[in-house]
All heavy atoms as an XYZ file, in Angstrom:
651
protein
N      -0.985    -13.206     10.584
C      -0.378    -11.891     10.565
C       0.991    -11.958     11.245
O       1.187    -12.691     12.196
C      -1.300    -10.904     11.261
C      -0.926     -9.466     11.033
S      -2.328     -8.429     11.500
C      -2.297     -7.324     10.156
N       1.921    -11.162     10.777
C       3.282    -11.213     11.281
C       3.480    -10.421     12.563
O       2.547    -10.039     13.245
N       4.716    -10.169     12.832
C       5.140     -9.458     14.026
C       4.714     -7.994     13.953
O       4.624     -7.409     12.890
C       6.662     -9.637     14.081
C       7.431     -8.670     14.831
C       8.928     -8.932     14.681
O       9.348    -10.016     14.252
O       9.654     -8.011     15.000
N       4.427     -7.398     15.095
C       3.970     -6.007     15.178
C       5.176     -5.068     15.210
O       5.743     -4.820     16.262
C       3.093     -5.819     16.400
C       1.800     -6.605     16.320
C       1.014     -6.564     17.610
N       0.866     -5.248     18.165
C      -0.204     -4.468     17.998
N      -1.215     -4.889     17.294
N      -0.260     -3.274     18.543
N       5.541     -4.554     14.063
C       6.709     -3.686     13.919
C       6.304     -2.239     14.188
O       5.247     -1.789     13.766
C       7.298     -3.823     12.499
C       8.448     -2.864     12.289
C       7.741     -5.245     12.244
N       7.159     -1.504     14.893
C       6.909     -0.092     15.181
C       7.732      0.795     14.248
O       8.648      0.321     13.563
C       7.281      0.242     16.637
O       8.684      0.034     16.807
C       6.497     -0.604     17.634
N       7.424      2.083     14.241
C       8.196      3.024     13.418
C       9.671      3.031     13.827
O      10.550      3.092     12.975
C       7.635      4.445     13.550
C       6.395      4.759     12.754
C       5.899      6.165     13.088
C       6.651      4.642     11.262
N       9.914      2.973     15.112
C      11.303      2.965     15.581
C      12.043      1.756     15.023
O      13.186      1.869     14.579
C      11.350      2.961     17.113
C      12.744      3.026     17.670
C      12.735      3.128     19.183
C      14.145      3.255     19.714
N      14.143      3.440     21.177
N      11.395      0.604     15.027
C      12.032     -0.605     14.493
C      12.289     -0.473     12.996
O      13.351     -0.880     12.509
C      11.174     -1.826     14.801
C      11.159     -2.160     16.284
C      10.082     -3.156     16.684
O       9.027     -3.234     16.011
O      10.294     -3.848     17.682
N      11.352      0.110     12.260
C      11.576      0.330     10.821
C      12.776      1.247     10.601
O      13.598      1.009      9.719
C      10.334      0.948     10.165
C       9.146      0.030      9.913
C       7.996      0.827      9.295
C       9.516     -1.142      9.014
N      12.859      2.301     11.416
C      13.980      3.250     11.283
C      15.297      2.549     11.571
O      16.269      2.682     10.802
C      13.794      4.430     12.237
C      14.988      5.381     12.232
C      14.794      6.577     13.126
N      14.527      6.252     14.509
C      15.452      5.894     15.410
N      16.716      5.773     15.049
N      15.116      5.646     16.662
N      15.349      1.783     12.642
C      16.589      1.098     13.012
C      16.980      0.086     11.939
O      18.148      0.008     11.545
C      16.446      0.450     14.402
C      16.385      1.546     15.471
C      17.592     -0.519     14.682
C      15.976      1.053     16.846
N      15.996     -0.666     11.438
C      16.269     -1.649     10.377
C      16.811     -0.976      9.124
O      17.606     -1.561      8.391
C      15.000     -2.422     10.036
C      14.562     -3.392     11.102
C      13.170     -3.968     10.843
O      12.563     -3.735      9.802
N      12.664     -4.721     11.799
N      16.404      0.267      8.894
C      16.843      1.000      7.707
C      18.190      1.686      7.916
O      18.755      2.240      6.976
C      15.803      2.056      7.324
O      14.593      1.421      7.007
N      18.679      1.703      9.158
C      19.968      2.333      9.445
C      19.921      3.849      9.406
O      20.946      4.495      9.214
N      18.736      4.424      9.613
C      18.584      5.874      9.554
C      18.465      6.462     10.951
O      17.979      5.809     11.872
C      17.334      6.242      8.745
C      17.346      5.789      7.283
C      15.965      5.971      6.663
C      18.388      6.559      6.502
N      18.897      7.702     11.090
C      18.771      8.403     12.368
C      17.478      9.219     12.388
O      16.914      9.533     11.329
C      19.951      9.367     12.589
O      19.900     10.378     11.581
C      21.284      8.641     12.554
N      17.045      9.575     13.584
C      15.875     10.450     13.714
C      16.142     11.764     12.982
O      15.281     12.276     12.272
C      15.535     10.700     15.205
C      14.519     11.817     15.357
C      15.036      9.422     15.859
N      17.343     12.307     13.127
C      17.687     13.573     12.476
C      17.598     13.469     10.959
O      17.053     14.355     10.304
C      19.079     14.035     12.897
C      19.447     15.361     12.234
C      20.611     16.017     12.859
C      21.046     17.314     12.225
N      20.189     17.990     11.319
N      18.119     12.395     10.389
C      18.079     12.212      8.937
C      16.634     12.152      8.445
O      16.277     12.786      7.445
C      18.843     10.931      8.558
C      18.684     10.509      7.112
C      19.303     11.511      6.159
C      19.202     10.985      4.734
N      19.356     12.038      3.763
N      15.793     11.402      9.147
C      14.397     11.293      8.735
C      13.694     12.634      8.899
O      12.958     13.072      8.016
C      13.679     10.184      9.523
C      14.270      8.832      9.127
C      12.180     10.218      9.255
C      13.796      7.683      9.976
N      13.926     13.297     10.029
C      13.301     14.602     10.264
C      13.718     15.605      9.191
O      12.881     16.357      8.671
C      13.663     15.118     11.653
N      14.992     15.610      8.842
C      15.474     16.503      7.781
C      14.780     16.198      6.459
O      14.371     17.111      5.736
C      16.991     16.389      7.607
C      17.773     16.994      8.763
O      17.174     17.721      9.590
O      18.988     16.730      8.838
N      14.631     14.929      6.133
C      13.980     14.526      4.890
C      12.511     14.949      4.881
O      11.995     15.409      3.856
C      14.085     12.999      4.691
O      15.468     12.633      4.677
C      13.446     12.564      3.385
N      11.840     14.819      6.030
C      10.430     15.210      6.133
C      10.252     16.716      6.331
O       9.127     17.212      6.321
C       9.759     14.472      7.296
C       9.635     12.959      7.174
C       9.073     12.373      8.469
C       8.753     12.585      5.988
N      11.373     17.422      6.554
C      11.360     18.865      6.819
C      10.553     19.197      8.073
O       9.705     20.098      8.093
C      10.842     19.643      5.610
C      11.735     19.495      4.389
C      11.177     20.250      3.203
C      12.088     20.252      2.024
N      12.379     19.011      1.387
N      10.844     18.419      9.132
C      10.225     18.635     10.432
C      11.314     18.590     11.499
O      12.444     18.168     11.231
C       9.144     17.572     10.747
C       9.747     16.156     10.755
C       7.972     17.672      9.769
C       8.795     15.061     11.216
N      10.974     18.989     12.700
C      11.917     18.917     13.816
C      12.088     17.454     14.248
O      11.128     16.674     14.170
C      11.394     19.732     14.989
N      13.290     17.095     14.704
C      13.483     15.738     15.217
C      12.472     15.382     16.314
O      12.011     14.242     16.393
C      14.918     15.751     15.754
C      15.602     16.778     14.907
C      14.552     17.842     14.678
N      12.096     16.351     17.132
C      11.122     16.079     18.197
C       9.761     15.696     17.629
O       9.045     14.884     18.228
C      10.986     17.279     19.132
O      10.557     18.419     18.411
N       9.406     16.240     16.475
C       8.137     15.868     15.836
C       8.185     14.416     15.382
O       7.229     13.670     15.587
C       7.839     16.776     14.642
O       7.580     18.081     15.086
N       9.295     14.018     14.776
C       9.404     12.620     14.351
C       9.421     11.694     15.573
O       8.808     10.636     15.555
C      10.631     12.366     13.466
C      10.643     10.929     13.023
C       9.777     10.493     12.036
C      11.434      9.978     13.665
C       9.709      9.159     11.676
C      11.373      8.642     13.317
C      10.513      8.247     12.321
O      10.433      6.924     11.996
N      10.100     12.118     16.619
C      10.123     11.340     17.859
C       8.688     11.090     18.334
O       8.355      9.990     18.777
C      10.926     12.110     18.908
C      11.029     11.438     20.250
C      11.999     10.482     20.497
C      10.161     11.779     21.285
C      12.102      9.859     21.735
C      10.255     11.173     22.525
C      11.220     10.220     22.745
O      11.318      9.601     23.959
N       7.826     12.098     18.218
C       6.419     11.938     18.612
C       5.702     10.922     17.735
O       4.816     10.210     18.213
C       5.693     13.279     18.580
C       6.116     14.188     19.711
O       6.479     13.729     20.781
N       6.079     15.479     19.471
N       6.060     10.835     16.464
C       5.468      9.807     15.592
C       5.878      8.424     16.087
O       5.063      7.520     16.167
C       5.933      9.953     14.145
C       5.563     11.241     13.458
C       6.344     11.735     12.422
C       4.435     11.962     13.812
C       6.018     12.899     11.763
C       4.104     13.134     13.160
C       4.900     13.605     12.134
O       4.576     14.759     11.499
N       7.160      8.276     16.406
C       7.666      6.976     16.865
C       7.016      6.547     18.175
O       6.905      5.362     18.440
C       9.185      7.012     17.054
C       9.960      6.880     15.785
C      11.431      6.576     16.003
O      11.913      6.539     17.162
O      12.128      6.383     14.991
N       6.629      7.497     18.982
C       6.046      7.174     20.286
C       4.523      7.245     20.285
O       3.905      7.127     21.336
C       6.654      8.070     21.359
C       8.076      7.694     21.620
N       9.119      8.181     20.870
C       8.617      6.816     22.499
C      10.238      7.637     21.287
N       9.973      6.801     22.271
N       3.952      7.439     19.097
C       2.507      7.361     18.966
C       1.735      8.509     19.566
O       0.536      8.394     19.799
N       2.404      9.624     19.809
C       1.709     10.767     20.396
C       1.289     11.805     19.360
O       0.660     12.796     19.699
C       2.577     11.451     21.476
O       3.815     11.844     20.893
C       2.838     10.505     22.640
N       1.665     11.553     18.113
C       1.303     12.450     17.019
C       1.135     11.621     15.755
O       1.874     10.664     15.537
C       2.415     13.484     16.836
C       2.104     14.550     15.850
C       3.158     15.628     15.872
N       2.827     16.612     14.870
C       3.568     17.646     14.580
N       4.702     17.833     15.217
N       3.206     18.491     13.660
N       0.174     11.998     14.903
C      -0.061     11.277     13.656
C       0.590     11.989     12.473
O       0.633     13.213     12.428
C      -1.555     11.136     13.400
C      -2.221     10.178     14.348
C      -3.655      9.903     13.978
O      -4.078     10.196     12.852
O      -4.365      9.393     14.853
N       1.042     11.183     11.526
C       1.666     11.717     10.314
C       0.624     12.108      9.279
O      -0.478     11.572      9.274
C       2.554     10.644      9.673
C       3.752     10.291     10.453
S       4.690      9.031      9.559
C       3.906      7.587     10.219
N       1.040     13.007      8.385
C       0.225     13.320      7.210
C       0.475     12.238      6.159
O       1.495     11.546      6.182
C       0.617     14.686      6.656
C       0.300     15.835      7.608
C       0.500     17.196      6.968
N       1.763     17.334      6.254
C       2.862     17.889      6.759
N       2.871     18.352      7.984
N       3.953     17.977      6.033
N      -0.451     12.104      5.244
C      -0.319     11.097      4.180
C       0.963     11.317      3.382
O       1.654     10.352      3.048
C      -1.553     11.110      3.263
C      -2.765     10.612      4.050
C      -1.324     10.264      2.019
C      -4.075     10.726      3.325
N       1.293     12.560      3.108
C       2.518     12.838      2.339
C       3.756     12.318      3.069
O       4.710     11.852      2.437
C       2.650     14.337      2.061
O       2.710     15.067      3.279
N       3.742     12.352      4.400
C       4.874     11.846      5.179
C       4.924     10.317      5.147
O       6.005      9.741      5.107
C       4.788     12.360      6.613
C       4.973     13.865      6.692
C       4.637     14.428      8.040
O       3.651     14.033      8.659
N       5.452     15.356      8.508
N       3.749      9.696      5.143
C       3.689      8.232      5.039
C       4.346      7.791      3.731
O       5.130      6.837      3.707
C       2.231      7.727      5.110
C       2.146      6.249      4.762
C       1.639      7.985      6.496
N       4.056      8.496      2.659
C       4.625      8.155      1.342
C       6.148      8.266      1.349
O       6.847      7.386      0.833
C       4.023      9.045      0.256
C       2.513      8.938      0.056
C       2.023      9.989     -0.934
C       2.118      7.548     -0.391
N       6.662      9.331      1.952
C       8.113      9.527      2.013
C       8.765      8.436      2.868
O       9.785      7.865      2.490
C       8.452     10.937      2.554
C       9.939     11.079      2.825
C       7.989     12.010      1.582
N       8.160      8.134      4.014
C       8.736      7.110      4.889
C       8.720      5.735      4.239
O       9.667      4.965      4.401
C       8.005      7.073      6.228
C       8.251      8.266      7.143
C       7.458      8.118      8.426
C       9.728      8.423      7.448
N       7.665      5.433      3.502
C       7.606      4.138      2.812
C       8.790      4.012      1.855
O       9.435      2.952      1.783
C       6.288      4.003      2.058
N       9.100      5.081      1.166
C      10.237      5.070      0.243
C      11.556      4.946      1.012
O      12.428      4.150      0.644
C      10.232      6.339     -0.606
C      11.239      6.313     -1.721
C      11.098      7.511     -2.646
O       9.966      7.912     -2.957
O      12.143      8.039     -3.056
N      11.708      5.721      2.079
C      12.945      5.673      2.871
C      13.182      4.299      3.488
O      14.302      3.793      3.500
C      12.890      6.701      4.005
C      13.193      8.148      3.684
C      12.981      9.006      4.923
C      14.607      8.317      3.164
N      12.110      3.719      4.028
C      12.224      2.425      4.708
C      12.149      1.241      3.749
O      12.337      0.098      4.152
C      11.120      2.269      5.756
C      11.176      3.255      6.896
C      10.014      3.627      7.547
C      12.372      3.808      7.328
C      10.039      4.521      8.618
C      12.409      4.707      8.386
C      11.244      5.063      9.030
N      11.823      1.530      2.478
C      11.671      0.496      1.450
C      10.620     -0.534      1.850
O      10.841     -1.749      1.791
C      13.016     -0.157      1.136
C      14.021      0.822      0.560
C      15.368      0.205      0.253
O      15.590     -0.985      0.554
O      16.209      0.928     -0.311
N       9.463     -0.013      2.281
C       8.304     -0.838      2.635
C       7.070     -0.199      2.009
O       7.141      0.904      1.462
C       8.120     -0.958      4.171
C       9.326     -1.637      4.816
C       7.852      0.384      4.818
N       5.939     -0.864      2.126
C       4.698     -0.301      1.581
C       4.149      0.786      2.505
O       4.498      0.851      3.688
C       3.652     -1.400      1.402
O       3.195     -1.841      2.676
N       3.279      1.605      1.944
C       2.620      2.643      2.734
C       1.820      1.996      3.872
O       1.783      2.502      4.983
C       1.688      3.503      1.861
C       2.409      4.363      0.856
C       2.771      3.648     -0.445
O       2.429      2.441     -0.612
O       3.399      4.291     -1.307
N       1.189      0.888      3.559
C       0.410      0.171      4.582
C       1.286     -0.230      5.758
O       0.878     -0.127      6.915
C      -0.254     -1.054      3.958
C      -1.091     -1.832      4.942
C      -1.635     -3.109      4.335
N      -2.439     -3.784      5.319
C      -3.733     -4.019      5.198
N      -4.372     -3.655      4.109
N      -4.384     -4.638      6.149
N       2.512     -0.695      5.467
C       3.415     -1.094      6.545
C       3.794      0.092      7.433
O       3.924     -0.052      8.651
C       4.666     -1.761      5.977
C       4.392     -3.143      5.410
C       5.595     -3.722      4.696
O       5.838     -3.338      3.540
O       6.284     -4.558      5.323
N       3.954      1.265      6.829
C       4.262      2.468      7.614
C       3.070      2.821      8.509
O       3.239      3.110      9.695
C       4.633      3.668      6.699
C       4.787      4.946      7.509
C       5.909      3.371      5.928
N       1.875      2.782      7.948
C       0.673      3.095      8.732
C       0.508      2.096      9.872
O       0.244      2.476     11.023
C      -0.578      3.121      7.825
C      -0.483      4.302      6.864
C      -1.860      3.190      8.661
C      -1.483      4.260      5.724
N       0.679      0.817      9.579
C       0.567     -0.207     10.625
C       1.645     -0.009     11.699
O       1.378     -0.182     12.884
C       0.658     -1.601     10.024
C      -0.591     -1.980      9.250
C      -0.488     -3.318      8.540
O       0.613     -3.913      8.500
O      -1.514     -3.761      8.015
N       2.845      0.375     11.277
C       3.928      0.611     12.236
C       3.580      1.783     13.146
O       3.850      1.731     14.351
C       5.246      0.864     11.501
N       2.955      2.822     12.592
C       2.574      3.945     13.455
C       1.484      3.517     14.435
O       1.529      3.857     15.614
C       2.108      5.154     12.669
C       1.706      6.261     13.653
C       1.703      7.636     13.120
O       1.293      7.853     12.017
N       2.145      8.566     13.933
N       0.522      2.745     13.960
C      -0.529      2.249     14.864
C       0.086      1.360     15.948
O      -0.309      1.440     17.115
C      -1.586      1.483     14.072
C      -2.440      2.331     13.127
C      -3.327      1.434     12.268
C      -3.257      3.356     13.879
N       1.053      0.531     15.574
C       1.732     -0.322     16.550
C       2.534      0.515     17.546
O       2.618      0.175     18.725
C       2.646     -1.328     15.859
C       1.870     -2.355     15.060
O       0.688     -2.588     15.286
N       2.536     -2.962     14.097
N       3.113      1.614     17.066
C       3.863      2.513     17.947
C       2.929      3.104     18.987
O       3.265      3.168     20.174
C       4.521      3.640     17.142
O       5.468      3.117     16.236
N       1.764      3.530     18.550
C       0.771      4.106     19.468
C       0.338      3.062     20.496
O       0.272      3.329     21.683
C      -0.434      4.620     18.693
C      -1.540      5.104     19.627
C      -2.642      5.747     18.883
N      -2.133      7.008     18.389
C      -2.640      7.667     17.383
N      -3.672      7.195     16.751
N      -2.130      8.808     16.993
N       0.064      1.851     20.024
C      -0.371      0.774     20.904
C       0.711      0.440     21.930
O       0.427      0.262     23.109
C      -0.720     -0.463     20.066
O      -1.057     -1.534     20.894
N       1.955      0.378     21.502
C       3.069      0.066     22.405
C       3.214      1.144     23.467
O       3.445      0.850     24.637
C       4.378     -0.043     21.621
O       4.358     -1.163     20.783
N       3.063      2.393     23.070
C       3.172      3.516     24.006
C       2.046      3.461     25.030
O       2.275      3.641     26.228
C       3.137      4.832     23.244
S       3.341      6.282     24.300
N       0.831      3.172     24.587
C      -0.312      3.093     25.499
C      -0.118      1.946     26.484
O      -0.406      2.093     27.669
C      -1.609      2.924     24.707
C      -2.017      4.179     23.984
C      -3.190      3.966     23.037
O      -3.524      2.834     22.697
N      -3.810      5.048     22.604
N       0.359      0.805     26.008
C       0.593     -0.341     26.896
C       1.654      0.002     27.934
O       1.533     -0.327     29.106
C       1.006     -1.564     26.092
C      -0.122     -2.155     25.297
C       0.351     -3.263     24.363
O       1.533     -3.596     24.312
N      -0.578     -3.822     23.614
N       2.701      0.691     27.516
C       3.765      1.090     28.433
C       3.208      2.015     29.513
O       3.492      1.843     30.696
C       4.906      1.766     27.666
C       5.963      2.351     28.566
C       6.912      1.530     29.157
C       6.002      3.713     28.844
C       7.887      2.054     30.004
C       6.961      4.243     29.693
C       7.894      3.415     30.256
O       8.851      3.936     31.102
N       2.411      2.992     29.097
C       1.845      3.942     30.053
C       0.897      3.271     31.032
O       0.845      3.644     32.203
C       1.146      5.094     29.331
C       2.127      6.038     28.683
O       3.263      6.152     29.113
N       1.699      6.704     27.633
N       0.152      2.270     30.588
C      -0.757      1.562     31.479
C       0.025      0.772     32.533
O      -0.364      0.706     33.688
C      -1.667      0.625     30.682
C      -2.735      1.355     29.912
C      -3.527      0.430     29.015
O      -3.182     -0.731     28.799
N      -4.616      0.956     28.456
N       1.121      0.159     32.131
C       1.937     -0.599     33.079
C       2.608      0.323     34.094
O       2.839     -0.048     35.228
C       3.001     -1.411     32.355
C       2.463     -2.674     31.715
C       3.556     -3.413     31.070
N       3.771     -2.711     29.801
C       4.630     -3.046     28.871
N       5.400     -4.064     29.039
N       4.732     -2.385     27.766
N       2.910      1.540     33.667
C       3.596      2.507     34.505
C       2.702      3.001     35.640
O       3.178      3.323     36.706
C       4.022      3.677     33.624
C       5.275      4.350     34.039
C       5.692      5.295     32.960
C       5.975      6.655     33.544
N       6.417      7.615     32.587
N       1.417      3.056     35.399
C       0.490      3.607     36.402
C      -0.102      2.545     37.225
O      -0.441      1.655     37.443
C      -0.607      4.430     35.718
C      -0.061      5.669     35.123
N       0.002      5.866     33.765
C       0.475      6.779     35.671
C       0.538      7.041     33.511
N       0.826      7.612     34.653
């Protein structure tokens, strides 16, 4: 299995801003920020849109969100 890519990394690799993605998903930038930090889950329809925007498979978007959640949890554990 390859490297554990997060949603933030997919966004940066795609050259997109949080605002651009949030506008495309018709959500607030803060909502998308929560997806990137693993504190909120996306709907399936949003996964489909992000896969198209990032030019990756739906599975890669789902795995990236799971990796985002895992990274956030690891960070919080180290903090405490």
